[in-house]
Structures are given as structure tokens and as C-alpha cells.
C-alpha positions as CSV (number, residue, x, y, z in Angstrom):
1,M,-3.5,33.0,-29.7
2,S,-4.7,30.0,-31.6
3,D,-7.6,27.8,-30.6
4,N,-5.3,24.9,-29.9
5,A,-3.1,27.0,-27.6
6,I,-6.2,28.3,-25.7
7,A,-7.5,24.7,-25.4
8,R,-4.2,23.5,-24.0
9,K,-4.1,26.4,-21.5
10,E,-7.6,25.6,-20.3
11,Q,-6.7,21.9,-19.9
12,K,-3.6,22.7,-17.8
13,S,-5.7,25.1,-15.7
14,S,-8.4,22.4,-15.2
15,A,-5.8,19.7,-14.3
16,K,-4.2,22.1,-11.8
17,T,-7.6,22.9,-10.2
18,L,-8.5,19.2,-10.1
19,G,-5.1,18.4,-8.5
20,V,-5.6,21.0,-5.8
21,M,-9.1,19.7,-5.1
22,V,-7.8,16.1,-4.7
23,L,-5.1,17.2,-2.3
24,R,-7.6,19.3,-0.3
25,L,-10.0,16.3,-0.1
26,A,-7.2,14.1,1.0
27,K,-6.2,16.6,3.7
28,N,-9.8,16.8,4.9
29,D,-10.1,13.1,4.8
30,F,-7.0,12.7,7.0
31,K,-8.3,15.3,9.5
32,A,-11.8,13.7,9.6
33,K,-10.3,10.4,10.9
34,F,-9.4,12.1,14.2
35,A,-12.3,14.5,14.6
36,G,-13.5,14.5,18.2
37,S,-10.6,12.4,19.4
38,Y,-8.5,13.6,22.3
39,M,-5.3,11.9,21.1
40,G,-6.0,12.7,17.5
41,I,-3.3,11.5,15.1
42,L,-1.5,9.6,17.8
43,W,-4.0,6.8,17.5
44,T,-2.8,6.2,13.9
45,F,0.7,5.5,15.2
46,L,-0.3,3.7,18.3
47,Q,-2.1,0.9,16.5
48,P,0.8,-0.2,14.2
49,V,3.3,0.2,17.1
50,V,1.2,-2.0,19.3
51,M,0.7,-4.6,16.6
52,I,4.4,-4.8,15.8
53,L,5.2,-5.2,19.6
54,V,2.6,-7.9,19.9
55,Y,4.0,-9.9,16.9
56,W,7.5,-9.3,18.0
57,F,6.7,-10.7,21.5
58,V,4.8,-13.7,20.1
59,F,7.4,-14.7,17.5
60,E,10.6,-13.7,19.2
61,K,9.8,-14.3,22.9
62,G,7.1,-16.9,22.6
63,L,8.5,-18.8,19.6
64,P,12.2,-19.4,18.8
65,A,12.6,-16.6,16.3
66,T,15.6,-14.7,17.8
67,G,16.7,-13.3,14.5
68,V,16.7,-13.7,10.7
69,T,19.9,-14.8,9.0
70,T,20.5,-13.1,5.6
71,K,22.1,-14.8,2.6
72,S,25.4,-13.2,3.5
73,G,25.3,-14.8,6.9
74,I,24.4,-11.7,8.9
75,T,21.8,-12.2,11.6
76,V,19.3,-9.4,11.7
77,P,17.1,-8.7,14.8
78,F,13.7,-10.1,14.2
79,V,12.0,-6.8,15.1
80,L,13.8,-5.1,12.2
81,W,12.9,-7.8,9.8
82,L,9.3,-7.7,10.9
83,T,9.0,-3.9,10.8
84,A,10.2,-3.8,7.2
85,G,7.3,-6.0,6.3
86,M,4.6,-4.5,8.6
87,V,5.2,-0.8,7.7
88,P,4.2,-1.2,4.0
89,W,1.4,-3.5,5.0
90,F,-0.2,-0.9,7.3
91,Y,-0.4,1.5,4.4
92,F,-1.7,-1.0,1.9
93,S,-4.4,-2.4,4.2
94,E,-5.6,1.0,5.3
95,A,-5.6,2.5,1.7
96,F,-7.3,-0.7,0.3
97,S,-10.0,-1.0,3.0
98,S,-10.9,2.7,3.2
99,G,-10.5,3.2,-0.6
100,T,-13.1,0.5,-1.3
101,N,-15.8,2.7,0.3
102,T,-14.6,6.0,-1.2
103,L,-17.6,6.4,-3.6
104,L,-20.0,5.5,-0.8
105,E,-18.4,8.1,1.5
106,Y,-18.3,10.8,-1.1
107,S,-21.7,10.0,-2.7
108,Y,-22.6,13.7,-2.6
109,L,-19.7,14.4,-5.0
110,V,-20.6,11.5,-7.3
111,K,-24.0,13.0,-7.8
112,K,-22.4,16.3,-9.0
113,V,-22.1,16.3,-12.7
114,V,-19.3,18.9,-12.7
115,F,-17.0,16.8,-10.5
116,K,-14.6,14.4,-12.0
117,I,-15.2,11.4,-9.8
118,D,-12.5,9.3,-11.5
119,M,-10.1,11.0,-9.1
120,L,-11.9,10.0,-5.9
121,P,-10.0,6.7,-5.4
122,L,-6.8,8.7,-5.3
123,V,-8.0,10.7,-2.3
124,K,-7.8,7.7,0.0
125,V,-4.5,6.6,-1.5
126,I,-3.0,10.0,-0.7
127,S,-4.6,10.4,2.7
128,S,-3.2,7.0,3.9
129,G,0.2,8.0,2.6
130,V,0.7,10.7,5.1
131,V,1.0,8.3,8.0
132,H,3.1,5.9,5.9
133,V,5.7,8.6,5.3
134,I,6.0,9.2,9.1
135,L,6.2,5.5,9.8
136,I,9.0,5.1,7.4
137,G,10.9,7.8,9.3
138,I,10.3,6.0,12.6
139,M,11.4,2.7,11.0
140,L,14.7,4.3,9.8
141,I,15.3,5.6,13.3
142,L,14.7,2.1,14.7
143,Y,17.2,0.6,12.2
144,A,19.8,3.2,13.0
145,A,19.4,2.4,16.7
146,Y,20.4,-1.2,15.9
147,G,23.4,0.0,13.8
148,F,21.7,-0.3,10.4
149,F,22.2,3.2,9.0
150,P,20.5,4.5,5.8
151,D,22.6,4.3,2.6
152,L,22.0,4.6,-1.1
153,Y,20.1,1.3,-1.1
154,S,17.7,2.7,1.5
155,L,16.5,5.2,-1.1
156,Q,14.7,2.3,-2.8
157,V,12.0,2.6,-0.1
158,V,10.8,5.6,-2.2
159,Y,10.6,3.4,-5.3
160,Y,8.8,0.5,-3.5
161,S,6.4,3.0,-1.9
162,L,5.5,4.3,-5.4
163,C,5.0,0.7,-6.5
164,M,2.6,0.2,-3.7
165,V,0.7,3.3,-4.6
166,F,0.0,2.1,-8.1
167,L,-0.8,-1.4,-6.8
168,V,-3.4,-0.2,-4.3
169,L,-4.8,2.4,-6.7
170,G,-5.6,-0.3,-9.3
171,A,-7.2,-2.5,-6.7
172,V,-9.2,0.3,-5.1
173,T,-10.5,1.4,-8.5
174,I,-12.0,-2.0,-9.1
175,T,-13.5,-2.6,-5.6
176,C,-14.9,0.9,-5.2
177,S,-16.7,0.5,-8.5
178,I,-18.2,-2.8,-7.5
179,V,-19.2,-2.0,-3.9
180,V,-21.7,0.6,-5.2
181,F,-23.8,-2.2,-6.6
182,F,-22.6,-5.0,-4.3
183,R,-22.3,-3.7,-0.7
184,D,-20.9,-7.0,0.6
185,M,-17.7,-6.2,-1.3
186,S,-16.5,-4.2,1.8
187,Q,-16.8,-7.3,4.0
188,I,-15.2,-9.5,1.4
189,V,-12.2,-7.1,1.2
190,N,-11.8,-7.1,5.0
191,I,-11.8,-10.9,5.1
192,F,-9.5,-11.0,2.2
193,M,-7.0,-8.7,3.9
194,Q,-7.0,-10.9,7.1
195,V,-6.0,-13.9,4.9
196,W,-3.6,-11.9,2.7
197,V,-1.4,-10.7,5.6
198,W,-0.6,-14.4,6.4
199,V,-0.3,-15.6,2.9
200,T,2.3,-12.8,2.2
201,P,5.7,-13.6,3.8
202,I,5.5,-10.7,6.3
203,M,5.8,-12.6,9.6
204,W,7.5,-15.6,8.2
205,N,10.7,-16.1,6.1
206,L,9.9,-17.6,2.7
207,D,13.6,-17.9,1.7
208,G,14.6,-19.4,5.0
209,M,11.8,-22.0,4.8
210,T,12.7,-22.9,1.2
211,A,16.3,-23.3,2.1
212,A,15.4,-25.5,5.1
213,G,13.1,-27.7,2.9
214,S,9.9,-26.7,4.7
215,I,8.5,-25.4,1.4
216,S,9.3,-26.7,-2.0
217,P,10.8,-24.4,-4.6
218,I,7.6,-24.7,-6.7
219,V,5.4,-23.6,-3.8
220,A,7.8,-20.8,-3.1
221,R,7.4,-19.5,-6.7
222,I,3.6,-19.6,-6.3
223,F,3.9,-17.4,-3.1
224,K,6.1,-15.0,-5.1
225,L,3.3,-14.5,-7.6
226,N,1.6,-12.5,-4.9
227,P,2.3,-8.9,-6.0
228,F,2.7,-7.7,-2.5
229,Y,5.6,-10.1,-2.0
230,Y,7.5,-7.8,-4.4
231,I,6.9,-4.8,-2.0
232,V,7.7,-6.6,1.2
233,S,10.9,-8.2,-0.1
234,G,11.8,-4.9,-1.7
235,Y,11.7,-3.1,1.6
236,R,13.9,-5.8,3.1
237,D,16.2,-5.6,0.1
238,A,16.6,-1.9,0.6
239,L,17.1,-1.9,4.3
240,I,18.6,-5.3,5.2
241,Y,19.9,-7.3,2.2
242,K,21.2,-4.2,0.3
243,T,20.0,-5.5,-3.0
244,G,18.8,-3.3,-5.9
245,F,15.5,-3.9,-7.6
246,W,17.4,-4.0,-10.9
247,E,19.0,-7.2,-9.7
248,K,15.6,-8.9,-9.8
249,P,14.5,-8.1,-13.4
250,G,12.1,-11.1,-13.7
251,L,10.2,-10.3,-10.6
252,T,10.2,-6.5,-11.3
253,L,8.8,-7.1,-14.8
254,Y,6.1,-9.4,-13.5
255,F,5.1,-6.9,-10.9
256,W,4.7,-4.0,-13.3
257,I,2.8,-6.2,-15.9
258,F,0.4,-7.2,-13.1
259,V,0.0,-3.5,-12.0
260,I,-0.6,-2.2,-15.5
261,V,-3.1,-4.9,-16.3
262,Q,-4.9,-4.2,-13.0
263,L,-5.0,-0.4,-13.7
264,L,-6.4,-0.9,-17.2
265,L,-9.0,-3.4,-15.8
266,G,-9.9,-1.0,-13.0
267,R,-10.2,1.9,-15.5
268,L,-12.4,-0.3,-17.8
269,I,-14.7,-1.4,-14.9
270,F,-15.0,2.1,-13.5
271,K,-15.8,3.6,-16.9
272,R,-18.5,1.0,-17.6
273,L,-20.2,1.4,-14.3
274,K,-19.7,5.2,-13.9
275,P,-23.0,6.2,-15.6
276,H,-25.0,4.2,-13.1
277,F,-23.3,5.4,-9.9
278,A,-25.5,8.4,-9.2
279,D,-28.7,6.3,-9.8
280,V,-27.7,3.7,-7.2
281,L,-26.2,6.1,-4.6
């Protein structure tokens, strides 16, 4: 066997071992969230369900939001429209907030020379994804209960979920690198997320407000520059509007350019700061 073949075999073995280790860390991280809790994993689902019920009550019962009318003239129950925006947001906010502190939480691994710490941000992204998958299943059941049954367009939820994984991974790689040296970054991220949930059209209809003249087309375009708008509108396109992502080439291209630039920037920042992590931690 040639030296190149041996080297390739060792690289594959090392990558496989690293992948297994990341999955194991993600599994342990998921279990650690509920250690010592009587209700365990149920708390993870209770919080988003309660939040959706509260928003549904406030906007549909307290305010005149009885439904959302699609471009085709079909009125969709507000709870369905809201859920399609909240489910991806729960994953993104959890993965972003917890992922920011991943190097602080796993500082004992950062100090180990043999461990490839570049993979640590991925641990939180995978760990948060477990609940997201289950919430998607619950969401599809809710849609079916209202007569909106899954079809081929619904499969796009998988695509938009992958989009969200790459988006949050790039963001986390940046913030987890900075928080090691600037601990206030965690609080900044938390405040930023509280603002971002309202800036993103999750609980309000951007297209409806634009059509009604409440928001000018120019302002609407600015809101659409928010990369998470692509995710939220994508979930609704897949489940409600029955629109393919290929029908929005401009927005899709913009999103992936944003994500790629963010991933490259995150990789650059992480690589530059990596030699100093162990000293600070």
C-alpha cells in the first residue's frame, strides 16, 4: 500500500472518529439540559407550546387577527401561520444563544491539544436540532388537523432546516470565538435575539402590510435583507403558499451568498483567535 493510500485511510478513520465524538457530545449535551428534572424533555416542548398559545391568544383573540389571507385568496388560520414562523425561530434562538457559550462550557476540551475544537460549535447546533425535528412533526400534525395535509412542497421544510443549520453555524462560530475574550457578548446576543424576533416577520405579515400600504416597498425590501426572513417565509411557502424555493432565485442567491460569507468570516476569526483560547480560559 502506497504512502498516499495509507494517509487517506488514516484521514478517513480520523474524520469518522471525530464525527462520532461530535455526535456523542451533542447527545450528552442534550441529556445534560434535563439532568435532575422530573419532567425532563417535556420542558423543552412545554416552553414553545406555551409561547405559541400566548401569542395566538394575544394576536387572534386580543387583536383582530382572525386569519391570514394568502396571495391566492385562501384564508389560513392565524395559529398555523404563526406556528410556521415560531418553530424555526425556537431552533435558531436556542442554537445561537447556547452555541455562543460553547467554548466556555467545554473549556476542558479547549485546553486539550489533541482535541479538534473547531467542531465544538457544531455540538450545540446538532443538540438543538433534536427538539426541532420533533416540533416539525407536531407542526405537521397541527396542519393536518386543520386540513392542510403534507405534500411534495412540504418536503422543502428539510431544505430550509438545512439552510438554518448553516446560518446559525456561521453566526455561532463568530460569537463563540469573541465571547472567550469579551464575556459581555453573551448578553449582547440575548438582547439582539429579543429585538430580532420582532424585526423578523414572524408575528406580523410583511406582504399583507406592504399590500395595505402600511409599509413602503423600499422598507419591505430592507426587511427582506434579514437572512432569517428567507427561513420564515420558506417554511410558510412550503406549508401554506405551496411555493418552491426555486421560484425565488434572487432571494435564494442572496441568502446563500450571505451564509457563505458568514461561514468564511467565522472560520477566519476562529482560526485567528484559536491559539489564544487556552490561555484565556
